[in-house]
KOLLOTOR-894860 format. One record per residue (C-alpha): x, y, z; residue in one letter; residue number from 1. Coordinates in nm, 3 decimals. Layout:
! residues N
xx:yy:zz:kolke:kepa
X:Y:Z:a:NUM
...
END
This chain:
! residues 99
xx:yy:zz:kolke:kepa
1.867:15.182:-14.891:x:1
2.037:15.065:-14.574:x:2
1.853:14.762:-14.432:x:3
1.787:14.936:-14.099:x:4
1.588:15.207:-14.280:x:5
1.366:14.982:-14.491:x:6
0.992:14.998:-14.428:x:7
0.773:14.734:-14.593:x:8
0.474:14.968:-14.571:x:9
0.657:15.222:-14.789:x:10
0.797:14.983:-15.048:x:11
0.710:15.150:-15.378:x:12
1.027:15.190:-15.581:x:13
1.343:14.985:-15.623:x:14
1.552:15.217:-15.408:x:15
1.315:15.144:-15.118:x:16
1.464:14.792:-15.109:x:17
1.747:14.700:-14.872:x:18
2.094:14.743:-15.023:x:19
1.963:14.912:-15.338:x:20
2.076:15.258:-15.437:x:21
2.064:15.425:-15.778:x:22
2.325:15.192:-15.935:x:23
2.156:14.879:-15.804:x:24
1.819:15.006:-15.922:x:25
1.968:15.066:-16.268:x:26
2.097:14.706:-16.275:x:27
1.752:14.574:-16.181:x:28
1.591:14.791:-16.448:x:29
1.828:14.642:-16.708:x:30
1.680:14.307:-16.608:x:31
1.327:14.438:-16.668:x:32
1.252:14.470:-16.298:x:33
1.074:14.800:-16.243:x:34
0.887:14.726:-15.919:x:35
0.992:14.543:-15.602:x:36
0.716:14.283:-15.635:x:37
0.872:14.165:-15.963:x:38
1.152:14.007:-15.754:x:39
0.927:13.753:-15.585:x:40
0.988:13.463:-15.822:x:41
1.334:13.558:-15.947:x:42
1.653:13.356:-15.903:x:43
1.942:13.580:-15.786:x:44
2.207:13.367:-15.960:x:45
2.016:13.374:-16.288:x:46
1.966:13.750:-16.249:x:47
2.343:13.791:-16.215:x:48
2.410:13.583:-16.528:x:49
2.153:13.786:-16.723:x:50
2.308:14.113:-16.605:x:51
2.653:14.000:-16.718:x:52
2.512:13.900:-17.058:x:53
2.320:14.225:-17.105:x:54
2.613:14.446:-17.010:x:55
2.870:14.217:-17.175:x:56
3.092:14.234:-16.870:x:57
3.164:14.023:-16.565:x:58
3.030:14.200:-16.257:x:59
3.166:14.159:-15.907:x:60
3.016:13.843:-15.752:x:61
2.899:14.057:-15.459:x:62
2.619:14.169:-15.691:x:63
2.476:13.820:-15.639:x:64
2.472:13.889:-15.263:x:65
2.271:14.206:-15.323:x:66
2.030:14.016:-15.547:x:67
1.989:13.742:-15.285:x:68
1.919:14.006:-15.020:x:69
1.640:14.174:-15.216:x:70
1.477:13.854:-15.341:x:71
1.472:13.709:-14.989:x:72
1.340:14.036:-14.849:x:73
1.055:14.034:-15.098:x:74
0.984:13.672:-15.004:x:75
0.929:13.782:-14.645:x:76
1.268:13.755:-14.477:x:77
1.394:14.045:-14.265:x:78
1.611:14.312:-14.426:x:79
1.980:14.222:-14.394:x:80
2.304:14.373:-14.517:x:81
2.418:14.222:-14.847:x:82
2.741:14.078:-14.707:x:83
2.537:13.847:-14.482:x:84
2.487:13.641:-14.799:x:85
2.850:13.626:-14.915:x:86
2.935:13.292:-14.753:x:87
2.615:13.137:-14.886:x:88
2.699:13.259:-15.237:x:89
3.058:13.135:-15.222:x:90
2.942:12.794:-15.102:x:91
2.673:12.772:-15.371:x:92
2.914:12.866:-15.649:x:93
3.176:12.621:-15.521:x:94
2.917:12.345:-15.502:x:95
2.800:12.427:-15.854:x:96
3.159:12.407:-15.987:x:97
3.207:12.067:-15.824:x:98
2.890:11.927:-15.986:x:99
END
Protein backbone atom coordinates (compact mmCIF):
# COMPACT_ATOMS: atom_id res chain seq x y z
CA UNK A 1 0.00 0.00 0.00
CA UNK A 2 1.21 3.51 -0.71
CA UNK A 3 2.43 5.15 2.52
CA UNK A 4 -0.03 8.03 2.19
CA UNK A 5 -2.95 5.57 2.33
CA UNK A 6 -1.84 3.57 5.37
CA UNK A 7 -4.09 3.67 8.43
CA UNK A 8 -2.74 2.20 11.67
CA UNK A 9 -6.30 1.64 12.90
CA UNK A 10 -6.97 -0.66 9.93
CA UNK A 11 -3.73 -2.62 10.01
CA UNK A 12 -4.88 -6.23 9.75
CA UNK A 13 -3.12 -7.87 6.83
CA UNK A 14 0.34 -7.54 5.30
CA UNK A 15 -0.90 -5.54 2.32
CA UNK A 16 -2.15 -2.89 4.78
CA UNK A 17 1.51 -2.04 5.46
CA UNK A 18 3.28 0.80 3.64
CA UNK A 19 5.08 -0.30 0.47
CA UNK A 20 3.65 -3.82 0.58
CA UNK A 21 1.61 -5.20 -2.29
CA UNK A 22 0.88 -8.81 -3.18
CA UNK A 23 4.50 -9.63 -4.13
CA UNK A 24 5.91 -8.06 -0.97
CA UNK A 25 3.32 -9.87 1.13
CA UNK A 26 4.33 -13.16 -0.52
CA UNK A 27 7.98 -12.48 0.37
CA UNK A 28 7.04 -11.80 3.99
CA UNK A 29 4.96 -14.97 4.10
CA UNK A 30 7.97 -16.97 2.87
CA UNK A 31 9.73 -15.65 5.97
CA UNK A 32 6.91 -16.90 8.19
CA UNK A 33 5.48 -13.43 8.72
CA UNK A 34 1.71 -13.66 8.43
CA UNK A 35 0.65 -10.61 10.46
CA UNK A 36 2.06 -7.08 10.65
CA UNK A 37 2.80 -7.36 14.38
CA UNK A 38 5.28 -10.16 13.65
CA UNK A 39 7.63 -7.50 12.21
CA UNK A 40 8.18 -5.74 15.53
CA UNK A 41 11.37 -7.51 16.55
CA UNK A 42 12.68 -8.43 13.10
CA UNK A 43 15.95 -7.26 11.55
CA UNK A 44 15.41 -6.09 7.93
CA UNK A 45 18.92 -7.11 6.84
CA UNK A 46 18.53 -10.57 8.33
CA UNK A 47 15.09 -10.86 6.70
CA UNK A 48 16.69 -10.10 3.33
CA UNK A 49 19.39 -12.74 3.83
CA UNK A 50 16.76 -15.31 4.83
CA UNK A 51 14.66 -14.47 1.77
CA UNK A 52 17.66 -14.94 -0.53
CA UNK A 53 18.43 -18.30 1.12
CA UNK A 54 14.84 -19.53 0.94
CA UNK A 55 14.38 -18.58 -2.70
CA UNK A 56 17.97 -19.48 -3.63
CA UNK A 57 18.38 -16.23 -5.51
CA UNK A 58 19.86 -12.82 -4.89
CA UNK A 59 17.06 -10.26 -4.67
CA UNK A 60 17.40 -6.60 -5.50
CA UNK A 61 18.88 -4.77 -2.48
CA UNK A 62 15.89 -2.40 -2.61
CA UNK A 63 13.96 -5.22 -0.93
CA UNK A 64 15.97 -4.33 2.18
CA UNK A 65 14.60 -0.77 1.92
CA UNK A 66 11.06 -2.13 1.86
CA UNK A 67 11.80 -4.34 4.86
CA UNK A 68 13.29 -1.39 6.76
CA UNK A 69 10.21 0.69 5.97
CA UNK A 70 7.74 -1.86 7.34
CA UNK A 71 9.76 -2.79 10.43
CA UNK A 72 10.21 0.88 11.34
CA UNK A 73 6.53 1.55 10.69
CA UNK A 74 5.55 -1.26 13.02
CA UNK A 75 7.94 0.15 15.62
CA UNK A 76 6.01 3.42 15.56
CA UNK A 77 7.68 5.55 12.91
CA UNK A 78 5.54 7.32 10.32
CA UNK A 79 4.83 5.61 7.01
CA UNK A 80 7.46 6.55 4.42
CA UNK A 81 8.20 5.53 0.86
CA UNK A 82 10.73 2.69 0.66
CA UNK A 83 13.34 4.71 -1.23
CA UNK A 84 13.68 7.02 1.78
CA UNK A 85 15.76 4.18 3.27
CA UNK A 86 18.05 3.55 0.28
CA UNK A 87 20.91 5.78 1.43
CA UNK A 88 20.76 4.31 4.93
CA UNK A 89 20.93 0.79 3.47
CA UNK A 90 23.82 1.61 1.15
CA UNK A 91 25.77 3.18 4.01
CA UNK A 92 25.07 0.23 6.33
CA UNK A 93 26.15 -2.33 3.73
CA UNK A 94 29.29 -0.33 2.91
CA UNK A 95 30.15 -0.05 6.59
CA UNK A 96 29.58 -3.78 7.05
CA UNK A 97 31.92 -4.57 4.12
CA UNK A 98 34.64 -2.37 5.61
CA UNK A 99 34.44 -4.15 8.99
